[in-house]
ROTORLO-547895 format. One record per atom (N, C-alpha, C, O, CB): residue in one letter; x, y, z. Coordinates in steps of 0.2 Angstrom, whole numbers, plus 5000, padded with zeros to 4 digits. Glycine has a CB too. Layout:
N
AXYZ;...
//
This chain:
234
M523949574750;M523649554757;M522949574760;M522949634760;M524049584763;T522349544761;T521849574761;T521949564770;T522349534773;T521349534755;A521349604772;A521049594780;A520949534781;A520749504776;A520349624781;R521149494788;R521049434789;R520349424792;R519949474792;R521649424793;S520049374794;S519349354797;S518949304800;S518349274800;S519049364793;S519549304802;S519349204803;S518949214811;S518649174814;S520349134804;A519049264813;A518549264820;A518049294818;A517649304823;A518949304828;S517749324810;S517349364812;S516749314806;S517049294800;S517649444811;T516149294808;T515849264803;T515149254801;T514849214798;T516049214803;A514949354807;A514149354807;A514049424805;A513549454805;A513649334814;S514649464801;S514549514799;S513949564796;S513949624797;S514849504798;S513449494791;S512949504788;S512549504794;S512649444793;S512749474781;A512149504800;A511849514804;A511749564805;A512249604806;A511949484808;A511049584807;A510949674809;A511349704814;A511349664819;A510249704811;V511649754813;V511849804817;V511349824823;V510849844823;V511949854812;T511849794830;T511449814835;T511749874839;T512249884842;T511349754840;E510949934839;E511349984838;E510850004846;E510349984847;E511450044830;H511450044852;H511350034859;H511150134858;H511750164858;H512349984865;A510850164857;A511050244855;A510950284863;A511250334865;A510350274849;D510450234865;D510650254876;D511050244878;D511150274883;D510250234882;R511650194875;R512250204881;R512650194877;R512750154873;R512350154888;G513250274880;G513950264876;G514050354874;G513650394874;G513850204867;P514650354873;P515150314871;P515350264879;P515150274885;P515850354866;L515750214876;L515950174881;L516750194884;L517250204881;L515850104878;S516650184893;S517450194893;S517850154893;S517650094890;S517650214897;T518350154895;T519050104892;T518950044895;T519249994893;T519850124894;D518450034901;D518349984905;D517749954902;D517649894903;D518350004913;E517349984900;E516549964895;E517049904888;E517149844886;E515950084891;L517249954886;L517649934879;L517949864883;L517649814884;L518349994876;A518449864885;A518949814888;A518349754890;A518649704889;A519449854896;A517949754891;A517649694891;A517149664887;A516949604886;A517349684896;V516949734882;V516649724876;V517049664875;V516849604876;V516649774871;I517649674872;I518149644869;I518349574873;I518149514870;I518749684869;G518549574876;G518649514882;G517949474880;G517949404880;G518649544890;R517649494880;R516649454879;R516849434871;R516449384870;R515549534880;D517149434868;D517349434859;D517849374857;D517949354852;D517649514857;I518149364863;I518849304861;I518549244862;I518249214867;I519649304867;P518749234857;P518949154857;P518949104863;P519549094865;P519649154854;P518549074866;P518849024873;P519448984870;P519348964865;P518348974876;G519948974873;G520448954872;G521148984868;G521648954867;G520248904871;S521149054866;S521449074861;S522349094867;S522449094873;S520849154857;Y522649104860;Y523449134864;Y523449194864;Y524049194863;Y524049114861;V523249254866;V523149314866;V523849354868;V524249334872;V522549324871;N523949414864;N524349444867;N524249534866;N524249564860;N524849404865;L524249564874;L523849634871;L524449674873;L524949664877;L523049654875;G524249724868;G524749784867;G524749844871;G524349854876;G524549824861;I525549874869;I525349944878;I524949974877;I524749994871;I525850004880;G524750004883;G524250064881;G523550014885;G523449974889;G524250084872;Q522950044881;Q522150034883;Q522149954883;Q521949924888;Q521550064878;P522349924878;P522549844878;P522249824883;P521649814885;P523249814877;T522949814887;T522949814893;T522449794896;T522249734897;T523249854895;K522049834897;K521649834901;K520949764901;K520449744905;K521549894900;I521249754894;I520849664894;I520949614897;I520549564896;I520849644890;A521649614902;A521749564905;A521349554911;A521249494913;A522549564906;D521049614914;D520549604919;D519849604917;D519349614921;D520649654923;H519649584909;H519149584910;H518749514907;H518149514905;H518949654909;L519349454906;L519249414902;L518849354906;L519249334911;L519949394897;P518349324906;P517949264908;P518149224909;P518649224905;P517549234904;A518149164915;A518549104915;A518149034913;A517549024912;A518649094922;S518549014912;S518048944909;S517648894915;S517748884921;S518748884905;E517448864912;E517048834917;E517448774921;E517148714921;E516348814915;D518048784923;D518348744929;D518848794929;D519348774928;D518648654928;G518748864930;G518948884934;G519448924932;G519448984934;G519148854938;L519948884927;L520548914923;L520448964918;L519948974915;L520948864919;P520949004916;P520849054913;P520549044902;P520849014897;P521749094914;G519849074903;G519649054896;G520249074891;G520049064885;G518949084893;V520849104891;V521149124886;V521849114889;V521949104895;V520949184884;I522349124885;I523049134888;I523349204885;I523149234880;I523549074885;L523749234891;L523949274887;L524649274889;L524949254894;L523449334886;H524849304883;H525849304880;H525849374881;H525449424879;H526049264871;T526449384882;T526749444884;T527549454880;T527949404880;T526749444891;E527649524878;E528149494874;E528749514877;E529149534873;E528249504866;N528749524884;N529349534887;N529549454890;N529949444894;N529349594894;G529149404888;G529449304891;G529049304895;G529249284900;G530149274895;M528449314895;M527749274899;M527249244894;M527049264889;M527249344904;L527049184897;L526549144893;L526049134901;L526349114906;L526949064889;G525149154902;G524949144906;G524949174913;G524849164919;G525149124905;M524949244908;M525149304912;M524049304915;M523549284912;M525749404904;G524249344923;G523449364925;G523049424924;G523149444918;G523249354931;P522749454928;P522649514928;P523049574931;P523549554933;P522349514930;A522949634933;A523449674934;A523749664942;A523449614945;A523249744933;A524049684945;A524149684953;A524049724956;A524049784953;A524849674956;H523749724961;H523549784966;H523849754974;H523849694976;H522649814967;G524149794975;G524149824984;G524849754984;G525249754980;G523149804991;D524749684991;D525149674991;D525249614984;D525849594985;D525049674997;D524949604980;D525049554973;D525449584972;D525849534971;D524549554966;I525949644970;I526249694966;I526949654968;I527149644974;I526249784967;D527149624963;D527949594963;D528349644957;D528149634951;D527949484961;P528749684958;P529149744953;P529649694948;P530049724945;P529749804959;D529649624947;D529949594942;D529449574938;D529449564932;D530349544944;L528949564942;L528249544935;L527949594933;L527649634937;L527549494937;T528049594927;T527649684925;T527449624916;T527549564914;T528449794924;N527149674913;N526649674908;N527449694902;N528049694903;N525849754910;A527049714894;A527749724890;A527549824892;A527849864889;A527849684878;G527149824895;G527349904896;G527349904902;G527049964903;G526849964895;K527649874910;K527849894915;K527449904919;K527549944924;K528249934914;V526649864916;V526249874921;V526249794926;V526049744923;V525549884918;P526449804932;P526449764936;P525749704937;P525149714938;P526449804942;V526049624935;V525149604933;V525349534937;V525949514939;V524849594921;T524749494938;T524949454941;T524949374938;T524649364933;T524749474946;E525149314941;E525449264937;E524749204938;E524449214943;E526149234941;L524449144933;L524049124933;L524349044936;L524949044938;L523749154927;P523848984936;P524248924938;P524548904930;P524248914924;P523648854942;G525148884931;G525448864925;G525648904919;G525548884913;G525048824923;A525848974922;A526249014920;A527049004917;A527449004921;A526149044923;A527049014913;A527849024909;A528349054908;A528049104905;A528049004905;Y528949074908;Y529249134908;Y529749094901;Y529949034902;Y529649164916;F529949124896;F530549144891;F530849194892;F530849234896;F530349164886;H531349184887;H531949234885;H531449284879;H530949264876;H532849184879;H531649354879;H531349394876;H531049384868;H530549414866;H531849434876;A531649324865;A531849334860;A531449294856;A531249304851;A532549324860;D531149214861;D530949174860;D529949204860;D529449174857;D531349104865;A529749264865;A529249284866;A529249304858;A528649294856;A529249334872;F529749334852;F529649364848;F529549314842;F529149334837;F530149394847;A529949254843;A529849184840;A529149194840;A529049224835;A530049114844;M528649174844;M528149174845;M527649204840;M527149184836;M528149184850;M527849264842;M527449334838;M527549304828;M527149314823;M528049444841;R528049284828;R528149284821;R527949234816;R527949224810;R528749284821;G527949194823;G527949104818;G527249104819;G527049044818;G528349034822;G526849144820;G525949114818;G525749074826;G525349034826;G525949044809;H526149084831;H525649054835;H525449094840;H525649084846;H525848994838;L524949144837;L524649194842;L523949174838;L523849164832;L525049274843;D523249194843;D522749184838;D522449244838;D522149274833;D522149124840;V522649284843;V522249354844;V523049424848;V523349414852;V521349334851;C522949464844;C523349534844;C522849584846;C522249584843;C523649554837;V522849634850;V522449674854;V522849714854;V523349714858;V522049654860;L522849794849;L523249844846;L523049914848;L522449924848;L523249834838;G523349944849;G522950044848;G523250054843;G523750024841;G523150124854;A522950084841;A523050134835;A522850204832;A522350234834;A522950094831;F523250214829;F522850314826;F522450304822;F521950344821;F523350374821;Q522550254818;Q522150234810;Q521950174809;Q522350134811;Q522650234803;V521450154806;V521250094803;V521150104798;V520650134799;V520850074806;A521150104791;A521050104783;A520550034784;A520649984788;A521950094776;A520050044779;A519450014776;A519549964776;A519149924778;A519350034771;N520349944771;N520649884766;N520749834773;N520649774773;N521449914761;G521049874782;G521249824787;G521749864786;G521749884792;G521349764787;D522349904783;D522749934786;D522849964792;D522449994795;D522749964783;L523649954795;L523549974802;L524050034802;L524550014798;L523649914807;A524050094804;A524250154808;A524450174816;A524250224818;A523750194808;N524850144819;N525150134827;N525550154828;N525550174834;N525350064829;W526050174825;W526550184827;W526950274829;W527250304834;W526850154822;S526750294823;S527050374823;S526450404820;S526050374817;S527750404817;T526350464821;T525950524818;T526250544815;T525850554810;T525750574821;G527050574813;G527450574809;G527650684810;G527950724808;G527250524801;K527050654816;K527450744819;K528050744822;K528350704824;K526950784824;P528150834819;P528850844822;P528950844829;P528550854833;P529150914820;G529550814830;G529650814839;G529450754843;G529650734848;G529150864843;A528950714836;A528350664841;A529150584841;A529550574836;A527050624835;I529050554847;I529650484847;I529150444846;I528750434849;I530150444853;P529350414839;P528950354836;P529150294840;P529750274841;P529150334827;A528650264842;A528950184845;A528450124842;A527850114843;A528850164855;V528850104838;V528550014836;V528349984839;V527749964838;V528949964835;G528749974844;G528949914848;G528949844845;G529449824841;G528449904853;G528349804846;G528249714844;G527649734840;G527249684838;G528149644851;A527549814837;A526949804834;A526749764830;A526249724830;A526849834832;M527249774823;M527349744817;M527449684818;M526949654817;M527949774812;D527949634822;D527849584822;D527049544824;D526749494821;D528349584826;L526749564829;L526149574829;L525549554827;L525149514828;L526149594829;A525749614823;A525049624817;A525149574811;A524749564807;A525049724814;I525849554810;I525849514804;I525949454807;I525749404803;I526349524799;G526149444812;G526149364815;G525349324818;G525149264818;G526549364822;A525049394821;A524349344825;A523949334821;A523849384817;A523849364832;K523549274821;K522949254817;K522349324817;K522049334812;K522549174820;D522349344820;D521749404820;D522149474825;D522449494830;D520949374825;V522049494820;V522149564823;V521649604826;V521149594823;V522449614818;Y521549644833;Y520849654836;Y521349754835;Y521949754834;Y520549604847;V521049794835;V521149844836;V520649894842;V520049904840;V521149864830;M520949914847;M520649964851;M520850034853;M521350064856;M520549944857;M520350064851;M520450134850;M519850174851;M519350144852;M520750144843;T519750244851;T519250304852;T519150294845;T519650264841;T519550384854;L518450304842;L518450314835;L518550384831;L518750404825;L517650284833;F518350444837;F518650504834;F519250534838;F519350514844;F518050574833;A519750584835;A520550584839;A520150664841;A519550684839;A521550584834;K520750684845;K520450734848;K520150804846;K519850854849;K520750744852;D520450794838;D520250844834;D519550844830;D519350884825;D520750864830;G519150784833;G518750784830;G518650724824;G518250684823;G518750844828;S519350724820;S519350674816;S519250604815;S519350564820;S519750674816;P518850564809;P518950494814;P519650464813;P520050474809;P518450444813;K519650414817;K520150364814;K520250294811;K520750264809;K520350354817;I519350294809;I519350244804;I519250264797;I518650264795;I518750204806;V519550274792;V519850314786;V519750274781;V519850204782;V520650344787;P519650294774;P519850274769;P520450234767;P520550184764;P519850304765;S521050284767;S521750264768;S521950284772;S521750334774;S522050274764;C522750244777;C523150294781;C523550344778;C524050324774;C523450254785;T523450394780;T524150444782;T524650444785;T525150464782;T524150474784;Y524550424791;Y525250414794;Y525550334792;Y525250294788;Y525150414803;P526150334794;P526550274792;P526250224795;P525950234801;P527450274794;L526350164791;L526050114789;L526450054798;L526950074801;L526250084778;T526250024801;T526249974804;T526149904801;T526549854803;T526049984808;G525749894799;G525449824794;G524949824789;G524649874789;G524949774799;V524949804785;V524549814777;V523949754775;V524149704772;V525349804770;G523249734777;G522849714777;G522849664781;G522649604780;G522649704772;C523049714787;C522949664793;C522549664799;C522549614803;C523549674796;V521949734800;V521349714803;V520949674803;V520649674797;V521049754803;S520849624808;S520249594808;S519549634808;S519049644804;S520349554812;R519649674815;R519249694817;R519249744823;R519549724828;R518949654818;A518949834822;A519049864827;A518849894830;A518249904828;A519349894825;Y518949904837;Y518549904846;Y518649994843;Y519150024840;Y519049854857;T518050024845;T518150084845;T517450104851;T516950074851;T518150114837;D517550154856;D517150194860;D516250174857;D515750144860;D517350264859;H516450214851;H515650214849;H515350174843;H514850194840;H515450294847;A515850104840;A515550064838;A515950004839;A516350014843;A515350074832;T516049944835;T516249884833;T516349874824;T515849854822;T515849834836;F516849894820;F516849864814;F517349794814;F517749784818;F517149924810;D516949764807;D517349704805;D517449724799;D517049744795;D517049624806;I518049704798;I518449734791;I518449664788;I518749614790;I519349784791;Q518149664782;Q518049604777;Q518349624772;Q518549674771;Q517349584776;P518349574766;P518549594760;P517849634754;P517949664749;P518749514757;D517449624757;D517249664753;D516949734758;D516449774756;D516649624748;G517249734763;G516849814765;G516949834773;G517349794775;G515849814765;V516849874777;V516849874782;V516049874786;V515649924786;V517349924783;H515949814789;H515349794794;H515349824799;H515949834802;H515249714796;V514949854800;V514749884808;V514249844813;V513649834811;V514349954808;L514449824817;L514149784820;L513949804824;L513349784824;L514349734822;E514049834829;E513549844837;E513649944838;E514249954836;E514249794848;T513449984839;T513650054840;T513350084848;T512750064850;T513350114833;W513750124852;W513450124856;W513550204856;W514150234854;W513750084862;G513050254858;G512850334860;G512850354852;G513250404850;G513450384866;I512450314847;I512850334839;I512450284835;I512550214835;I513950334838;T511850324831;T511650274828;T512050254819;T512350304817;T510950294828;L512150204817;L512250184811;L511950234806;L512050224800;L511950114809;A511650294807;A511650354799;A511850394802;A511850444798;A510950374795;E512050414811;E512550454812;E513250454809;E513550494806;E512550454818;L513250384811;L514050364810;L514250364801;L514650394798;L514150294813;R513850344799;R513750364789;R513950444788;R514150464783;R512750354786;E513650464795;E513650564791;E514450574792;E514850584787;E513050644799;R514750564799;R515250574800;R516250554799;R516850584799;R514950574805;L515950454796;L516250444791;L516350434785;L515950414782;L516350424792;S517050454782;S517150454774;S517150374772;S517450364767;S517950504771;V516950324775;V516950274774;V516150234772;V515550244774;V517350264778;D516350184768;D515650154765;D515750114771;D516250104774;D515550104756;L514850104775;L514850054779;L514350024780;L513850054778;L514950064785;I514349964781;I513849894778;I513749884784;I514049884789;I514149814773;G512949874784;G512549854791;G511749854789;G511349844793;G512649924799;
//
């Protein structure tokens, strides 16, 4: 199985470098991803950082949501995070964060939510990750560290079921090691499933011919090549 690329057709374009801006904050990165999700897509946002994307999705011209958000706990048509008087303790996303509902929202059984994921009905999912390999392998449920609590959740179903898999993560771990790697050293979630990796320093398009750099923030392509052990196309 090879990395999917249906949402990525402009990889041969020159890299856009923003050396004077970055690394991006979580909200800034969420806005970049929200901008790139194709209008009309059915999308699942993974637990953690990806939930921020719900607050940065552009509306369509008629004022309705440009994309339809799906949650694995049984909702279609989720809106941004809820605040203040809008908080309903019975209305949360899969990460237990209070959310809003948009016009036309629907609710269904947890099993039906997973059937949507496994059945190829989602256009895009956005997941966090510990590592992404140059061939699109994804490791996001365990570092294998003794005492760590593994939590795969619905990530395996999403990684294989969604038509395009985006990753949202920091490019470097706390110890400075890169998370874009030649091959994953952590337990795999999915094989060859990642289409695109969005990080605070750069966006990477993962194609059959290699890892393409689309855009950088606070770092140049030359500097990326010095810090990563992956051949970068750009």
